MARTIKOL-969706 format. One record per atom (N, C-alpha, C): residue number from 0; x, y, z; atom name. Coordinates in nm, 2 decimals. Each point is the difference from the previous one (the first is absolute). Layout:
residues N
<fiza torlo="NUM" c1="X" c2="Y" c3="Z" drense="CA"/>
...
//
This chain:
residues 72
<fiza torlo="0" c1="-6.83" c2="15.20" c3="4.18" drense="N"/>
<fiza torlo="0" c1="0.01" c2="-0.11" c3="0.09" drense="CA"/>
<fiza torlo="0" c1="0.21" c2="-0.01" c3="0.00" drense="C"/>
<fiza torlo="1" c1="0.00" c2="-0.03" c3="0.12" drense="N"/>
<fiza torlo="1" c1="0.15" c2="-0.09" c3="-0.04" drense="CA"/>
<fiza torlo="1" c1="-0.01" c2="-0.11" c3="0.02" drense="C"/>
<fiza torlo="2" c1="0.10" c2="-0.06" c3="-0.08" drense="N"/>
<fiza torlo="2" c1="0.02" c2="-0.14" c3="0.05" drense="CA"/>
<fiza torlo="2" c1="0.06" c2="-0.09" c3="0.11" drense="C"/>
<fiza torlo="3" c1="-0.06" c2="-0.14" c3="0.02" drense="N"/>
<fiza torlo="3" c1="0.06" c2="-0.07" c3="0.11" drense="CA"/>
<fiza torlo="3" c1="0.13" c2="-0.03" c3="-0.03" drense="C"/>
<fiza torlo="4" c1="0.09" c2="-0.02" c3="0.09" drense="N"/>
<fiza torlo="4" c1="0.09" c2="-0.09" c3="-0.02" drense="CA"/>
<fiza torlo="4" c1="-0.01" c2="-0.13" c3="0.13" drense="C"/>
<fiza torlo="5" c1="-0.03" c2="-0.11" c3="-0.05" drense="N"/>
<fiza torlo="5" c1="0.03" c2="-0.13" c3="0.10" drense="CA"/>
<fiza torlo="5" c1="0.15" c2="-0.09" c3="-0.08" drense="C"/>
<fiza torlo="6" c1="0.07" c2="0.00" c3="0.20" drense="N"/>
<fiza torlo="6" c1="0.12" c2="-0.06" c3="-0.06" drense="CA"/>
<fiza torlo="6" c1="0.00" c2="-0.16" c3="0.07" drense="C"/>
<fiza torlo="7" c1="0.03" c2="-0.07" c3="-0.08" drense="N"/>
<fiza torlo="7" c1="0.03" c2="-0.15" c3="0.05" drense="CA"/>
<fiza torlo="7" c1="0.11" c2="-0.08" c3="0.03" drense="C"/>
<fiza torlo="8" c1="-0.01" c2="-0.08" c3="0.07" drense="N"/>
<fiza torlo="8" c1="0.15" c2="-0.06" c3="0.03" drense="CA"/>
<fiza torlo="8" c1="-0.01" c2="-0.13" c3="-0.10" drense="C"/>
<fiza torlo="9" c1="0.08" c2="-0.08" c3="-0.03" drense="N"/>
<fiza torlo="9" c1="-0.04" c2="-0.07" c3="-0.08" drense="CA"/>
<fiza torlo="9" c1="0.21" c2="-0.11" c3="0.00" drense="C"/>
<fiza torlo="10" c1="-0.06" c2="-0.11" c3="-0.05" drense="N"/>
<fiza torlo="10" c1="0.12" c2="-0.07" c3="-0.01" drense="CA"/>
<fiza torlo="10" c1="0.03" c2="-0.09" c3="-0.15" drense="C"/>
<fiza torlo="11" c1="-0.05" c2="0.14" c3="-0.11" drense="N"/>
<fiza torlo="11" c1="0.07" c2="-0.05" c3="-0.12" drense="CA"/>
<fiza torlo="11" c1="0.15" c2="0.03" c3="0.00" drense="C"/>
<fiza torlo="12" c1="0.12" c2="-0.10" c3="-0.03" drense="N"/>
<fiza torlo="12" c1="0.10" c2="0.05" c3="-0.08" drense="CA"/>
<fiza torlo="12" c1="0.06" c2="0.05" c3="-0.06" drense="C"/>
<fiza torlo="13" c1="0.00" c2="-0.05" c3="-0.11" drense="N"/>
<fiza torlo="13" c1="0.06" c2="0.05" c3="-0.11" drense="CA"/>
<fiza torlo="13" c1="-0.10" c2="0.07" c3="-0.11" drense="C"/>
<fiza torlo="14" c1="0.03" c2="0.03" c3="-0.11" drense="N"/>
<fiza torlo="14" c1="-0.04" c2="0.11" c3="-0.07" drense="CA"/>
<fiza torlo="14" c1="-0.10" c2="-0.09" c3="-0.12" drense="C"/>
<fiza torlo="15" c1="0.04" c2="-0.11" c3="-0.03" drense="N"/>
<fiza torlo="15" c1="-0.09" c2="-0.06" c3="-0.08" drense="CA"/>
<fiza torlo="15" c1="-0.12" c2="-0.05" c3="0.09" drense="C"/>
<fiza torlo="16" c1="0.03" c2="-0.04" c3="0.12" drense="N"/>
<fiza torlo="16" c1="-0.11" c2="-0.02" c3="0.06" drense="CA"/>
<fiza torlo="16" c1="-0.10" c2="0.14" c3="0.06" drense="C"/>
<fiza torlo="17" c1="0.03" c2="0.11" c3="-0.03" drense="N"/>
<fiza torlo="17" c1="-0.07" c2="0.17" c3="0.09" drense="CA"/>
<fiza torlo="17" c1="-0.07" c2="0.05" c3="-0.19" drense="C"/>
<fiza torlo="18" c1="0.07" c2="-0.05" c3="-0.08" drense="N"/>
<fiza torlo="18" c1="-0.02" c2="0.00" c3="-0.19" drense="CA"/>
<fiza torlo="18" c1="-0.18" c2="-0.11" c3="-0.03" drense="C"/>
<fiza torlo="19" c1="0.03" c2="-0.06" c3="0.06" drense="N"/>
<fiza torlo="19" c1="-0.11" c2="-0.08" c3="-0.05" drense="CA"/>
<fiza torlo="19" c1="-0.15" c2="-0.01" c3="0.12" drense="C"/>
<fiza torlo="20" c1="0.04" c2="0.06" c3="0.15" drense="N"/>
<fiza torlo="20" c1="-0.07" c2="0.05" c3="0.07" drense="CA"/>
<fiza torlo="20" c1="-0.11" c2="0.15" c3="-0.01" drense="C"/>
<fiza torlo="21" c1="0.10" c2="0.07" c3="-0.10" drense="N"/>
<fiza torlo="21" c1="0.01" c2="0.17" c3="-0.04" drense="CA"/>
<fiza torlo="21" c1="-0.14" c2="-0.06" c3="-0.13" drense="C"/>
<fiza torlo="22" c1="0.07" c2="-0.10" c3="-0.04" drense="N"/>
<fiza torlo="22" c1="-0.13" c2="-0.01" c3="-0.13" drense="CA"/>
<fiza torlo="22" c1="-0.10" c2="0.01" c3="0.03" drense="C"/>
<fiza torlo="23" c1="-0.02" c2="-0.13" c3="0.06" drense="N"/>
<fiza torlo="23" c1="-0.09" c2="-0.06" c3="0.12" drense="CA"/>
<fiza torlo="23" c1="-0.10" c2="0.12" c3="0.01" drense="C"/>
<fiza torlo="24" c1="0.06" c2="0.04" c3="0.13" drense="N"/>
<fiza torlo="24" c1="-0.06" c2="0.11" c3="0.06" drense="CA"/>
<fiza torlo="24" c1="-0.03" c2="0.09" c3="-0.08" drense="C"/>
<fiza torlo="25" c1="0.05" c2="0.09" c3="-0.10" drense="N"/>
<fiza torlo="25" c1="0.00" c2="0.07" c3="-0.10" drense="CA"/>
<fiza torlo="25" c1="-0.17" c2="-0.06" c3="-0.14" drense="C"/>
<fiza torlo="26" c1="0.00" c2="-0.07" c3="0.01" drense="N"/>
<fiza torlo="26" c1="-0.11" c2="-0.07" c3="-0.04" drense="CA"/>
<fiza torlo="26" c1="-0.11" c2="0.01" c3="0.06" drense="C"/>
<fiza torlo="27" c1="-0.03" c2="-0.03" c3="0.15" drense="N"/>
<fiza torlo="27" c1="-0.12" c2="-0.03" c3="0.08" drense="CA"/>
<fiza torlo="27" c1="-0.01" c2="0.18" c3="0.04" drense="C"/>
<fiza torlo="28" c1="0.10" c2="0.09" c3="0.00" drense="N"/>
<fiza torlo="28" c1="-0.03" c2="0.12" c3="0.04" drense="CA"/>
<fiza torlo="28" c1="0.05" c2="0.08" c3="-0.04" drense="C"/>
<fiza torlo="29" c1="-0.04" c2="0.06" c3="-0.17" drense="N"/>
<fiza torlo="29" c1="0.09" c2="0.07" c3="-0.09" drense="CA"/>
<fiza torlo="29" c1="-0.05" c2="0.13" c3="0.03" drense="C"/>
<fiza torlo="30" c1="-0.07" c2="0.07" c3="0.11" drense="N"/>
<fiza torlo="30" c1="0.03" c2="0.12" c3="0.01" drense="CA"/>
<fiza torlo="30" c1="0.08" c2="0.04" c3="0.09" drense="C"/>
<fiza torlo="31" c1="0.07" c2="-0.12" c3="0.12" drense="N"/>
<fiza torlo="31" c1="0.08" c2="0.08" c3="0.06" drense="CA"/>
<fiza torlo="31" c1="0.15" c2="-0.02" c3="0.00" drense="C"/>
<fiza torlo="32" c1="0.11" c2="0.06" c3="0.04" drense="N"/>
<fiza torlo="32" c1="0.11" c2="-0.03" c3="-0.02" drense="CA"/>
<fiza torlo="32" c1="0.04" c2="-0.03" c3="0.09" drense="C"/>
<fiza torlo="33" c1="0.10" c2="-0.18" c3="-0.05" drense="N"/>
<fiza torlo="33" c1="0.10" c2="-0.05" c3="0.09" drense="CA"/>
<fiza torlo="33" c1="0.11" c2="-0.02" c3="-0.04" drense="C"/>
<fiza torlo="34" c1="0.13" c2="-0.02" c3="0.12" drense="N"/>
<fiza torlo="34" c1="0.11" c2="-0.04" c3="-0.03" drense="CA"/>
<fiza torlo="34" c1="0.04" c2="-0.04" c3="0.10" drense="C"/>
<fiza torlo="35" c1="0.12" c2="-0.06" c3="-0.03" drense="N"/>
<fiza torlo="35" c1="0.06" c2="-0.10" c3="0.13" drense="CA"/>
<fiza torlo="35" c1="0.14" c2="0.11" c3="0.05" drense="C"/>
<fiza torlo="36" c1="0.06" c2="-0.02" c3="0.15" drense="N"/>
<fiza torlo="36" c1="0.15" c2="0.02" c3="0.00" drense="CA"/>
<fiza torlo="36" c1="0.03" c2="-0.08" c3="0.08" drense="C"/>
<fiza torlo="37" c1="0.13" c2="-0.12" c3="-0.07" drense="N"/>
<fiza torlo="37" c1="0.01" c2="-0.11" c3="0.03" drense="CA"/>
<fiza torlo="37" c1="0.13" c2="0.03" c3="0.09" drense="C"/>
<fiza torlo="38" c1="0.09" c2="0.14" c3="-0.02" drense="N"/>
<fiza torlo="38" c1="0.09" c2="0.00" c3="0.07" drense="CA"/>
<fiza torlo="38" c1="-0.05" c2="0.02" c3="0.12" drense="C"/>
<fiza torlo="39" c1="-0.12" c2="0.02" c3="0.02" drense="N"/>
<fiza torlo="39" c1="-0.03" c2="0.02" c3="0.15" drense="CA"/>
<fiza torlo="39" c1="-0.01" c2="-0.08" c3="0.11" drense="C"/>
<fiza torlo="40" c1="0.01" c2="-0.03" c3="0.08" drense="N"/>
<fiza torlo="40" c1="-0.01" c2="-0.12" c3="0.12" drense="CA"/>
<fiza torlo="40" c1="-0.07" c2="-0.08" c3="-0.03" drense="C"/>
<fiza torlo="41" c1="-0.15" c2="0.09" c3="-0.01" drense="N"/>
<fiza torlo="41" c1="-0.17" c2="-0.04" c3="0.00" drense="CA"/>
<fiza torlo="41" c1="-0.03" c2="-0.07" c3="-0.08" drense="C"/>
<fiza torlo="42" c1="0.11" c2="0.02" c3="-0.13" drense="N"/>
<fiza torlo="42" c1="-0.04" c2="-0.02" c3="-0.17" drense="CA"/>
<fiza torlo="42" c1="-0.17" c2="0.06" c3="0.01" drense="C"/>
<fiza torlo="43" c1="0.02" c2="0.13" c3="0.00" drense="N"/>
<fiza torlo="43" c1="-0.10" c2="0.09" c3="-0.01" drense="CA"/>
<fiza torlo="43" c1="-0.07" c2="-0.04" c3="-0.13" drense="C"/>
<fiza torlo="44" c1="-0.18" c2="0.02" c3="0.05" drense="N"/>
<fiza torlo="44" c1="-0.10" c2="0.02" c3="-0.14" drense="CA"/>
<fiza torlo="44" c1="-0.04" c2="0.09" c3="0.03" drense="C"/>
<fiza torlo="45" c1="0.02" c2="0.11" c3="-0.10" drense="N"/>
<fiza torlo="45" c1="-0.06" c2="0.15" c3="0.02" drense="CA"/>
<fiza torlo="45" c1="-0.15" c2="0.03" c3="-0.08" drense="C"/>
<fiza torlo="46" c1="-0.08" c2="0.03" c3="0.05" drense="N"/>
<fiza torlo="46" c1="-0.12" c2="-0.01" c3="-0.09" drense="CA"/>
<fiza torlo="46" c1="-0.09" c2="0.20" c3="0.04" drense="C"/>
<fiza torlo="47" c1="0.03" c2="0.00" c3="-0.18" drense="N"/>
<fiza torlo="47" c1="-0.10" c2="0.12" c3="0.00" drense="CA"/>
<fiza torlo="47" c1="-0.06" c2="0.06" c3="-0.06" drense="C"/>
<fiza torlo="48" c1="-0.13" c2="0.05" c3="0.04" drense="N"/>
<fiza torlo="48" c1="-0.15" c2="0.03" c3="-0.04" drense="CA"/>
<fiza torlo="48" c1="-0.10" c2="0.02" c3="0.12" drense="C"/>
<fiza torlo="49" c1="-0.12" c2="0.05" c3="-0.12" drense="N"/>
<fiza torlo="49" c1="-0.11" c2="0.00" c3="0.10" drense="CA"/>
<fiza torlo="49" c1="-0.08" c2="-0.06" c3="0.00" drense="C"/>
<fiza torlo="50" c1="0.00" c2="-0.10" c3="0.02" drense="N"/>
<fiza torlo="50" c1="-0.05" c2="-0.11" c3="0.10" drense="CA"/>
<fiza torlo="50" c1="0.10" c2="-0.16" c3="-0.03" drense="C"/>
<fiza torlo="51" c1="0.01" c2="0.03" c3="0.13" drense="N"/>
<fiza torlo="51" c1="0.07" c2="-0.16" c3="0.03" drense="CA"/>
<fiza torlo="51" c1="-0.01" c2="-0.03" c3="0.06" drense="C"/>
<fiza torlo="52" c1="-0.06" c2="-0.19" c3="-0.02" drense="N"/>
<fiza torlo="52" c1="-0.04" c2="-0.08" c3="0.06" drense="CA"/>
<fiza torlo="52" c1="0.11" c2="-0.05" c3="0.08" drense="C"/>
<fiza torlo="53" c1="0.03" c2="-0.01" c3="0.15" drense="N"/>
<fiza torlo="53" c1="0.09" c2="-0.10" c3="0.03" drense="CA"/>
<fiza torlo="53" c1="0.02" c2="-0.12" c3="-0.08" drense="C"/>
<fiza torlo="54" c1="-0.16" c2="-0.07" c3="0.13" drense="N"/>
<fiza torlo="54" c1="-0.01" c2="-0.11" c3="-0.02" drense="CA"/>
<fiza torlo="54" c1="-0.01" c2="-0.06" c3="-0.11" drense="C"/>
<fiza torlo="55" c1="-0.01" c2="0.11" c3="-0.12" drense="N"/>
<fiza torlo="55" c1="0.00" c2="-0.14" c3="-0.12" drense="CA"/>
<fiza torlo="55" c1="0.14" c2="0.02" c3="-0.09" drense="C"/>
<fiza torlo="56" c1="0.07" c2="0.08" c3="0.00" drense="N"/>
<fiza torlo="56" c1="0.15" c2="0.04" c3="0.01" drense="CA"/>
<fiza torlo="56" c1="0.06" c2="-0.16" c3="0.10" drense="C"/>
<fiza torlo="57" c1="-0.01" c2="0.00" c3="0.11" drense="N"/>
<fiza torlo="57" c1="0.09" c2="-0.13" c3="0.08" drense="CA"/>
<fiza torlo="57" c1="-0.03" c2="-0.08" c3="-0.01" drense="C"/>
<fiza torlo="58" c1="-0.17" c2="-0.03" c3="-0.04" drense="N"/>
<fiza torlo="58" c1="-0.04" c2="-0.13" c3="-0.08" drense="CA"/>
<fiza torlo="58" c1="0.08" c2="-0.04" c3="-0.18" drense="C"/>
<fiza torlo="59" c1="-0.03" c2="0.09" c3="-0.04" drense="N"/>
<fiza torlo="59" c1="0.07" c2="-0.05" c3="-0.13" drense="CA"/>
<fiza torlo="59" c1="0.13" c2="-0.01" c3="0.00" drense="C"/>
<fiza torlo="60" c1="0.10" c2="0.03" c3="0.10" drense="N"/>
<fiza torlo="60" c1="0.12" c2="-0.02" c3="0.02" drense="CA"/>
<fiza torlo="60" c1="0.00" c2="-0.11" c3="0.04" drense="C"/>
<fiza torlo="61" c1="-0.04" c2="-0.01" c3="0.07" drense="N"/>
<fiza torlo="61" c1="0.03" c2="-0.18" c3="0.10" drense="CA"/>
<fiza torlo="61" c1="-0.08" c2="-0.09" c3="-0.09" drense="C"/>
<fiza torlo="62" c1="-0.08" c2="0.04" c3="-0.13" drense="N"/>
<fiza torlo="62" c1="-0.04" c2="-0.09" c3="-0.08" drense="CA"/>
<fiza torlo="62" c1="0.10" c2="-0.06" c3="-0.13" drense="C"/>
<fiza torlo="63" c1="0.08" c2="0.10" c3="0.04" drense="N"/>
<fiza torlo="63" c1="0.14" c2="0.00" c3="-0.10" drense="CA"/>
<fiza torlo="63" c1="0.10" c2="-0.05" c3="0.12" drense="C"/>
<fiza torlo="64" c1="-0.04" c2="-0.05" c3="0.10" drense="N"/>
<fiza torlo="64" c1="0.11" c2="-0.07" c3="0.10" drense="CA"/>
<fiza torlo="64" c1="0.14" c2="0.06" c3="0.05" drense="C"/>
<fiza torlo="65" c1="-0.04" c2="0.13" c3="0.05" drense="N"/>
<fiza torlo="65" c1="0.09" c2="0.14" c3="0.07" drense="CA"/>
<fiza torlo="65" c1="-0.08" c2="-0.01" c3="0.11" drense="C"/>
<fiza torlo="66" c1="0.05" c2="0.06" c3="0.11" drense="N"/>
<fiza torlo="66" c1="-0.06" c2="0.09" c3="0.09" drense="CA"/>
<fiza torlo="66" c1="-0.04" c2="0.12" c3="0.00" drense="C"/>
<fiza torlo="67" c1="-0.07" c2="0.05" c3="0.08" drense="N"/>
<fiza torlo="67" c1="-0.03" c2="0.15" c3="-0.04" drense="CA"/>
<fiza torlo="67" c1="-0.05" c2="0.06" c3="0.11" drense="C"/>
<fiza torlo="68" c1="0.05" c2="0.05" c3="0.04" drense="N"/>
<fiza torlo="68" c1="-0.08" c2="0.06" c3="0.14" drense="CA"/>
<fiza torlo="68" c1="-0.02" c2="0.17" c3="-0.02" drense="C"/>
<fiza torlo="69" c1="-0.04" c2="0.08" c3="0.08" drense="N"/>
<fiza torlo="69" c1="-0.07" c2="0.15" c3="-0.03" drense="CA"/>
<fiza torlo="69" c1="0.18" c2="0.03" c3="0.11" drense="C"/>
<fiza torlo="70" c1="0.09" c2="0.08" c3="-0.05" drense="N"/>
<fiza torlo="70" c1="0.08" c2="0.06" c3="0.07" drense="CA"/>
<fiza torlo="70" c1="-0.09" c2="0.08" c3="0.07" drense="C"/>
<fiza torlo="71" c1="0.07" c2="-0.01" c3="0.15" drense="N"/>
<fiza torlo="71" c1="-0.07" c2="0.09" c3="0.13" drense="CA"/>
<fiza torlo="71" c1="0.12" c2="0.14" c3="0.04" drense="C"/>
//
């Protein structure tokens, strides 16, 4: 089975913010590969794995004070 990839647009600006969010997301979703591309104009959050719940990811990011929407 091929892994799913979801890409989210965020308003995360700094590496420290991204690192903190990565820790939170990785704790909640340990089976997913998660990273940020802060050089992209959309401050991309990229999530890779077998079962990705977009709503859970966007809610968790929002709970931590950041905008997060699926990039269409």
